[in-house]
C-alpha positions in Angstrom: 124.1 49.3 127.8 121.5 52.0 128.0 118.1 51.4 126.6 118.5 54.5 124.3 120.1 54.0 120.9 123.3 55.9 120.3 123.4 58.3 117.3 125.6 57.3 114.4 128.3 59.8 115.4 128.2 58.8 119.1 128.3 55.1 118.2 131.4 55.7 116.0 133.2 57.4 118.8 132.4 54.5 121.1 133.8 52.0 118.6 137.0 53.9 118.2 137.4 54.2 122.0 136.8 50.4 122.5 139.2 49.6 119.7 141.9 51.7 121.2 141.3 50.2 124.6 141.3 46.6 123.3 144.4 47.2 121.3 146.1 48.7 124.4 145.1 45.8 126.5 146.3 43.4 123.9 149.6 45.3 123.6 150.1 45.1 127.4 149.4 41.4 127.4 151.9 40.7 124.6 154.5 42.9 126.2 154.0 41.1 129.5 154.2 37.7 127.8 157.5 38.7 126.1 159.0 40.0 129.3 158.0 36.8 131.2 159.5 34.6 128.5 162.7 36.6 128.6 162.8 36.3 132.3 162.2 32.6 132.2 158.8 32.9 133.9 157.1 30.4 131.6 154.3 29.9 134.0 153.2 33.5 133.4 152.9 33.0 129.6 149.5 31.1 129.7 148.2 33.9 131.9 149.2 36.5 129.3 147.7 34.4 126.5 144.5 34.2 128.5 144.5 38.0 129.0 145.1 38.5 125.3 142.2 36.1 124.5 139.9 37.9 126.9 140.8 41.3 125.5 140.1 40.1 122.0 136.8 38.5 123.0 135.8 41.7 124.8 136.6 43.8 121.7 134.6 41.4 119.5 131.6 41.3 121.9 131.3 45.0 122.7 132.2 45.9 119.2 129.4 43.7 117.9 127.0 45.5 120.3 128.1 48.9 119.2 128.0 48.0 115.5 124.4 46.7 115.9 123.6 50.0 117.7 125.1 52.0 114.9 123.1 50.1 112.3 119.9 50.6 114.4 120.7 54.3 114.7 121.2 54.6 111.0 117.8 52.8 110.4 116.1 55.2 112.9 117.7 58.2 111.2 116.6 57.0 107.7 113.1 56.3 109.1 112.9 59.8 110.6 114.1 61.3 107.4 111.4 59.3 105.5 108.7 60.4 107.9 109.9 64.0 107.7 109.8 63.9 103.9 106.4 62.4 104.0 105.2 65.2 106.2 106.7 67.8 103.9 105.2 66.2 100.8 101.7 66.4 102.4 101.9 70.2 103.0 99.4 72.3 101.2 102.3 74.7 100.4 105.4 74.2 98.4 108.6 74.2 100.5 112.3 74.6 99.8 114.9 74.6 102.5 118.4 75.9 101.6 121.6 76.2 103.6 124.0 79.2 104.0 125.7 78.4 100.7 122.4 78.6 98.8 122.2 74.9 98.2 119.0 72.9 98.5 118.6 71.0 101.8 115.0 69.7 101.1 112.2 70.3 98.6 108.7 68.8 98.9 106.4 67.3 96.3 103.9 70.2 96.4 106.6 72.5 95.2 107.5 70.2 92.2 103.8 69.9 91.3 103.1 73.6 91.6 105.8 74.5 89.1 105.4 71.4 86.9 109.0 70.2 87.5 109.6 66.4 87.1 110.4 64.8 90.5 113.7 63.4 89.3 115.1 66.8 88.3 115.4 68.1 91.9 118.0 66.7 94.2 119.4 67.4 97.6 122.6 69.6 97.4 121.7 71.3 94.1 122.1 75.0 94.0 119.1 77.3 94.4 120.1 78.9 91.1 119.7 75.5 89.4 116.2 75.1 91.0 115.1 78.6 89.9 116.3 77.8 86.3 114.2 74.6 86.4 111.1 76.8 87.3 111.8 78.9 84.2 112.4 75.7 82.1 108.9 74.5 83.1 107.3 77.8 81.8 106.8 79.6 85.0 108.9 82.7 84.1 111.2 83.9 81.4 115.0 83.2 81.6 115.6 86.9 82.2 113.2 87.0 85.2 114.8 83.8 86.5 118.3 85.4 86.4 116.9 88.5 88.2 115.5 86.2 91.0 118.8 84.4 91.2 120.6 87.7 91.7 118.2 88.8 94.3 118.5 85.5 96.2 122.3 85.4 96.1 122.5 89.0 97.4 119.8 88.7 100.1 121.1 90.0 103.4 121.6 87.3 106.1 118.5 87.1 108.4 116.2 88.8 105.9 112.6 87.8 105.5 109.9 88.8 103.2 106.9 88.0 101.0 105.9 88.7 97.4 103.2 87.7 94.9 104.5 86.6 91.5 103.0 85.1 88.3 103.6 81.5 87.5 102.2 79.0 84.9 98.9 78.5 86.7 98.2 82.1 87.8 99.7 83.8 90.8 101.8 82.4 93.6 102.8 83.9 97.0 106.4 83.3 98.0 107.4 83.8 101.6 111.0 83.4 102.9 112.5 83.5 106.4 115.8 82.6 108.0 116.3 79.1 109.5 117.8 78.9 113.1 120.7 76.8 111.8 121.3 79.2 108.9 120.0 79.5 105.4 116.4 80.0 104.4 113.0 78.4 104.4 110.8 79.4 101.4 107.1 78.5 101.1 105.1 78.8 97.9 101.3 79.1 98.0 98.9 79.2 95.0 96.8 82.4 95.6 95.2 82.6 92.1 91.7 82.0 93.4 92.2 84.4 96.3 93.5 87.2 94.0 90.7 86.7 91.5 88.2 87.0 94.3 89.8 90.2 95.6 89.8 91.6 92.0 86.2 90.7 91.5 85.2 92.4 94.8 87.2 95.5 93.9 85.5 95.5 90.4 82.0 95.1 91.9 82.7 98.0 94.3 82.8 100.3 91.3 80.8 98.5 88.6 77.2 97.4 88.0 77.0 93.6 88.5 74.5 93.2 85.6 75.9 95.3 82.8 79.5 95.5 84.1 79.3 99.3 83.4 80.8 101.7 86.0 78.4 102.4 88.8 77.4 105.7 90.4 80.5 105.7 92.7 83.0 105.4 89.9 81.0 107.9 87.8 81.3 110.5 90.5 85.1 109.9 90.7 85.4 110.5 87.0 83.2 113.6 87.1 85.4 115.0 89.9 88.5 114.3 87.7 86.9 116.0 84.7 86.1 119.1 86.8 89.7 119.3 88.1 91.0 119.1 84.5 89.5 122.5 83.7 88.6 121.4 80.1 85.2 121.4 78.4 83.2 118.3 78.9 79.6 117.0 78.9 77.5 115.0 81.3 74.4 113.2 80.1 71.7 111.4 82.0 69.8 108.8 80.0 66.4 107.3 80.9 65.0 104.3 79.0 61.4 105.1 77.8 58.8 102.4 78.6 61.3 100.0 80.1 59.1 99.3 83.1 56.2 98.2 80.7 58.5 95.7 78.9 60.0 94.4 82.2 56.5 93.9 83.7 55.1 92.3 80.6 57.9 89.9 79.6 59.6 89.3 83.0 62.8 90.2 84.7 65.0 87.9 82.5 63.9 89.8 79.4 64.2 93.1 81.3 67.8 92.3 82.3 68.7 91.3 78.7 67.2 94.6 77.5 69.3 96.6 79.9 72.5 94.8 78.7 71.5 95.3 75.1 70.8 99.0 75.6 74.2 99.5 77.4 76.0 97.8 74.6 74.4 100.2 72.1 75.3 103.2 74.1 78.9 102.1 74.5 79.2 101.5 70.7 78.1 105.1 70.1 80.6 106.8 72.4 84.3 107.4 72.3 86.7 105.1 74.0 87.7 107.8 76.4 84.0 108.4 77.5 82.3 106.7 80.4 78.9 105.0 80.1 77.6 104.2 83.6 74.5 102.6 85.0 73.0 104.4 88.0 70.3 101.9 88.8 67.1 100.6 87.3 66.7 102.0 83.8 68.9 105.1 84.5 72.2 105.5 82.8 74.8 108.3 82.5 77.3 109.2 79.9 80.4 111.4 80.7 82.0 112.9 77.6 85.5 113.7 78.7 87.3 116.7 77.4 88.2 118.2 75.1 84.6 118.3 73.9 82.5 120.9 72.1 78.7 121.6 72.4 78.3 120.5 68.8 79.9 117.2 69.4 77.9 116.6 72.6 74.7 117.4 70.7 75.7 115.0 67.9 76.5 112.2 70.4 73.3 112.7 72.3 71.2 112.6 69.1 73.0 109.4 68.1 72.2 107.8 71.4 68.5 108.7 71.1 68.5 107.2 67.6 70.2 104.0 68.7 67.8 103.4 71.6 64.8 104.0 69.3 65.8 101.1 67.1 63.9 97.8 67.9 65.6 95.3 70.2 65.4 91.6 69.2 65.5 89.4 72.4 64.5 85.8 72.7 62.4 85.8 69.6 60.6 89.1 70.5 60.9 92.6 69.0 60.9 95.3 71.7 60.7 99.0 71.1 61.5 101.4 74.0 63.5 104.5 73.2 65.5 106.9 75.5 65.3 110.5 76.8 68.5 112.4 77.5 69.4 115.5 79.6 72.8 117.2 78.9 74.8 119.4 81.2 77.7 121.0 79.2 80.7 122.4 81.1 82.9 125.1 79.6 86.3 126.2 80.8 84.6 129.4 82.0 82.3 127.4 84.2 85.3 126.3 86.3 86.1 129.8 87.4 83.1 130.7 89.5 84.1 128.2 92.2 80.6 126.6 92.6 81.0 123.8 90.1 80.8 120.3 91.6 79.5 116.8 90.8 76.2 117.2 92.6 75.5 120.5 90.7 76.2 118.8 87.4 74.0 115.9 88.1 71.2 118.2 89.1 71.6 120.2 85.9 71.5 117.0 83.7 68.5 115.7 85.6 66.7 119.0 85.1 67.4 118.8 81.3 66.2 115.2 81.3 62.9 116.2 82.9 62.4 118.7 80.1 63.1 115.9 77.5 60.5 113.7 79.0 58.0 116.6 79.1 58.8 117.3 75.5 57.5 114.0 74.3 60.5 111.6 75.1 62.9 110.1 72.6 64.7 113.4 72.4 67.5 115.3 74.2 67.7 118.7 75.9 70.7 120.8 77.1 70.4 122.4 80.5 69.8 126.1 80.4 70.4 128.3 83.4 67.3 130.3 84.4 67.4 133.8 83.1 67.4 136.5 85.8 64.6 139.0 85.1 65.7 142.6 85.4 63.6 145.0 87.3 62.4 148.1 85.4 
């Protein structure tokens, strides 16, 4: 026999072939014996009996060899399956293999642990629909969402592949599926919660101040541009904290940072939910009062901010008094018509008004006033 072990299917075919051959040889020996006996050739009978015995012995011997080979092949197949399952269970991703009838061929341990499904609930041959319903049962999705996924899975075009991110009980999971060469699909499941949180944090920091969590200059400019395009009345304020540098230098950066956060909280509390309070850097802030807005309301809000910042701050057992100066640029609907209105111009106007507030003794607010053109006599 060859040194290689036959597969279970091949070994079965060999056994059947040998059985048919042995039975054929035995039938020939019996027929020859009967013919010899009928012809009176009794001397031939022992030869036929010997042939029958040899055929039986050959069938027994070679059959034993093939049965042993079949058992060895089954053991090898079982061992290979066990090794394959062990490899699947040690993947960092969850994995489900399904056939063309949408039945489960294999599922690894990582998948079960990701979705919180008890190991005994999954079995080879169960339908994909049953497996999806187990995911819903474990709290990863609502029954309605599960049925929608089942519908999508059962109506997926042959050979289709794709990827999606979906919520599950621990956060967010990325599901990727692609066709298998032998038919059906291979689906992988990867927990991308930390990755998505990191992406969201980077996107947040691109438009927000890392200390106060307020919108930064970039996001403020976007919102000013939007306000200009809206064509409604709105106001832009620039806020400068008075004597902040003295407090920061005297008590240290930790107290200075806490003071900036406390000041931003007070300003947010004084403004409407639709308004934007932004930190431009250092002790400079900005407030965008979205439209519709009136000059009287802008004046009232600016005065309220000055009053709020003048109140003492209590930080780490200390009482700190700083204050704030504010410059206001108010935009009317008529201002949109001259075609020169833009974000840089509004920031310059508010900064010019802020400079007047500081010159006027601080802890106050001023509106920007366009210089008057002197007429020649």
